[in-house]
C-alpha positions in Angstrom: 0.1 -0.2 -0.1 1.6 3.4 -1.1 1.2 6.4 1.0 -1.7 8.0 -0.8 -3.6 4.8 -0.3 -2.7 4.5 3.4 -3.7 8.3 3.7 -7.2 7.6 2.1 -7.8 4.7 4.4 -6.8 6.5 7.2 -9.2 9.3 6.6 -12.1 7.2 5.8 -11.5 5.3 9.1 -11.6 8.4 11.0 -14.7 9.6 9.3 -16.3 6.3 10.2 -15.5 6.7 13.8 -16.9 9.9 14.0 -19.9 8.9 12.6 -20.2 5.9 15.2 -19.7 8.2 18.0 -22.6 10.5 16.7 -24.8 7.4 16.5 -23.8 5.7 19.7 -22.4 8.2 22.2 -25.2 10.3 24.0 -23.0 13.5 24.1 -21.7 13.5 20.8 -25.4 12.6 19.6 -26.7 15.9 21.4 -24.2 18.4 19.8 -25.2 20.9 17.1 -23.4 23.2 15.0 -24.2 26.0 17.7 -23.1 23.7 20.6 -19.8 23.2 19.0 -18.9 26.9 18.0 -16.7 27.6 20.9 -15.0 24.0 20.5 -13.8 25.1 17.0 -12.7 28.6 18.1 -10.6 27.1 21.1 -9.1 24.3 18.9 -8.2 26.9 16.6 -6.4 28.9 19.1 -4.6 26.1 20.3 -3.2 25.3 17.1 -2.0 29.0 17.1 -0.4 28.6 20.5 1.6 25.4 19.2 2.9 27.4 16.2 3.8 30.3 18.6 5.7 28.0 20.8 7.2 26.2 17.6 6.0 23.1 19.5 5.7 20.7 16.3 4.5 17.6 18.5 1.6 19.9 19.8 0.9 21.1 16.5 0.4 17.8 15.0 -2.1 17.0 17.9 -4.0 20.4 17.6 -4.4 19.9 13.8 -5.9 16.6 14.5 -8.5 18.3 16.9 -9.4 20.9 14.2 -9.9 18.1 11.6 -12.4 16.4 14.3 -14.3 19.6 14.1 -14.5 19.8 10.4 -15.5 16.0 10.2 -18.1 16.5 13.1 -19.9 19.3 11.7 -20.1 17.6 8.4 -21.5 14.4 10.4 -24.2 16.8 11.9 -24.9 17.8 8.4 -25.3 14.5 7.0 -27.7 13.5 10.1 -29.9 16.5 9.4 -29.9 16.0 5.6 -28.4 19.5 5.0 -25.2 18.7 3.4 -22.5 15.9 3.4 -18.6 15.6 4.0 -18.3 14.9 0.4 -20.0 18.2 -0.7 -17.9 20.0 1.7 -14.7 18.5 0.3 -16.0 19.1 -3.4 -16.8 22.6 -2.7 -13.5 23.3 -1.3 -11.8 21.4 -4.2 -13.8 23.6 -6.8 -12.9 27.0 -5.2 -9.4 26.0 -5.0 -8.9 25.4 -8.5 -11.0 28.3 -9.8 -9.0 30.7 -7.5 -5.8 29.4 -8.8 -6.0 30.0 -12.6 -2.5 30.5 -12.8 -2.0 26.9 -11.8 -5.0 25.5 -13.4 -5.4 27.9 -16.2 -3.4 30.1 -18.4 -3.3 33.1 -16.4 0.1 34.6 -15.9 1.3 36.4 -12.4 4.5 38.2 -11.4 4.3 37.2 -7.8 2.5 36.4 -4.8 0.9 40.1 -4.6 -0.6 39.6 -7.9 -2.2 36.2 -6.8 -3.8 38.0 -3.9 -5.2 40.6 -5.8 -6.5 38.1 -8.5 -8.1 35.9 -5.2 -9.9 38.9 -4.4 -11.3 39.7 -7.8 -12.5 36.2 -8.2 -14.2 36.5 -4.8 -16.3 39.3 -6.1 -17.3 37.4 -9.1 -18.8 34.9 -6.8 -21.6 37.5 -5.7 -20.0 39.5 -3.2 -21.3 42.8 -3.0 -18.2 44.4 -0.9 -14.7 43.7 -1.0 -15.1 43.7 2.7 -17.5 40.8 2.4 -16.0 37.7 4.1 -14.3 39.0 6.9 -16.0 37.1 9.7 -17.5 39.1 12.7 -16.0 37.0 15.1 -12.5 37.8 14.4 -10.5 39.5 17.2 -10.7 43.3 16.7 -7.1 44.1 15.7 -6.9 41.2 13.1 -10.3 42.1 11.9 -9.2 45.7 11.3 -5.9 44.4 9.6 -8.2 42.5 7.4 -10.5 45.1 6.3 -7.7 47.5 5.6 -5.9 44.7 3.6 -9.1 44.2 1.5 -9.7 47.8 0.9 -6.1 48.5 -0.2 -6.6 45.6 -2.9 -8.7 47.9 -4.7 -6.4 51.0 -4.5 -7.8 52.5 -1.1 -4.5 53.1 0.5 -1.6 55.2 1.0 1.4 55.1 -1.1 3.8 55.4 1.6 4.3 54.7 5.4 5.1 58.4 6.3 1.3 59.7 6.2 0.2 56.5 7.9 2.5 57.5 10.8 1.3 61.0 10.8 -2.2 59.9 11.1 -1.3 58.0 14.1 0.0 61.1 15.7 -3.1 63.1 14.1 -5.8 60.6 15.9 -3.7 60.8 19.4 -4.0 64.5 19.1 -7.8 64.3 18.5 -7.9 61.9 21.5 -6.0 64.2 23.8 -8.3 67.4 22.8 -11.4 65.4 23.7 -10.1 64.1 27.0 -9.0 67.8 27.7 -12.7 69.0 26.9 -14.0 66.3 28.9 -16.4 65.0 26.3 -18.7 62.1 26.8 -17.3 58.6 27.3 -18.8 57.5 23.9 -17.0 60.4 22.1 -13.5 59.5 23.6 -14.1 55.6 23.2 -14.6 56.5 19.4 -11.4 58.6 19.2 -9.5 56.0 21.0 -10.7 53.2 18.3 -9.5 55.7 15.8 -6.0 55.5 17.2 -6.0 51.9 17.3 -7.2 51.5 13.8 -4.4 53.8 12.5 -1.9 51.9 14.5 -2.9 48.7 12.9 -2.8 50.3 9.5 0.7 51.3 10.3 1.6 47.6 11.2 0.3 46.5 8.0 3.0 48.8 6.3 5.7 47.3 8.3 4.5 43.9 7.3 3.7 43.0 11.0 0.2 41.3 11.9 -0.7 43.2 15.0 -2.7 40.3 16.6 0.7 38.3 16.6 2.8 41.5 17.6 0.5 42.1 20.7 0.3 38.3 21.6 4.1 38.4 21.9 3.8 41.6 24.2 1.4 40.0 26.2 3.4 37.0 26.8 6.8 39.0 27.3 4.6 41.3 30.0 3.4 38.0 31.8 6.9 36.4 32.0 8.4 39.7 33.6 5.3 40.0 35.8 5.6 36.5 37.1 9.2 37.1 38.0 7.9 40.0 40.3 5.4 37.8 41.8 8.3 35.1 42.5 10.6 38.0 43.9 8.0 38.9 46.3 7.5 35.4 47.5 11.2 34.9 47.8 11.0 37.9 50.2 8.0 36.3 52.2 5.7 39.2 50.5 2.9 39.3 48.2 3.0 41.9 45.1 0.2 44.0 46.6 2.9 44.5 49.7 5.5 45.8 47.5 5.7 49.5 46.3 5.7 50.2 42.6 9.4 51.6 42.9 10.2 47.8 44.2 8.5 46.2 41.4 9.8 48.6 38.8 13.2 47.4 40.1 12.7 43.8 39.7 10.7 44.5 36.1 13.8 46.7 34.9 16.3 43.9 36.4 14.3 41.3 34.3 14.2 43.5 31.2 17.9 43.8 31.5 18.6 40.3 31.4 16.3 39.4 28.4 17.9 42.5 26.6 21.3 41.1 27.1 20.1 37.8 25.7 
């Protein structure tokens, strides 16, 4: 048996296991598309975490959990007679072929940027009214802002170079400061704060930085350093809240200095 045959057999066995669980396990039988929403989201985030940690062993396992979610939802669709796993796969196969005319057709492209532009054009031909259609509402706000800006840029609604983008950040910060000094209502200040974040995300795009990834790394760095403060407090018989800000800053700067040296 070659690798392709082994893969096919393994996948079919996996599908049959899921189908059996849907029939015989009370918990699996009770699940719906709605009840599994958070499961799919959590499994996806666990995949991201394993990638961030460069843990390929965990990545292998977490990808399996995401695959389970796909097959599980398809099994529910089959039970409800709304769609089948075969239809899910066939639809995706057709979409991949249609959106890669430079591979499966005679279209010529100069590089990956042109591939992405053609991809968006092909999606609009499929009936989407706006270039912004297809950005999920459930996306984290930073990444959603990034994707919306990216899509708008593909039709030419974009700055030509990063300098005015940076200047826009300063402009938005200035407007936020003015509104705070005028003591305007909270909703207006919140709106201006959102504009600041949106402009920063746009600048990240010009720097080819995914803001969601950048912020997640900073959160991780902050967490590591703050835990060192907690560990130091414990080592001297205190709780963090018993330390002064100056004491905590001293530990923070010490840990920061160690990481900078590395």
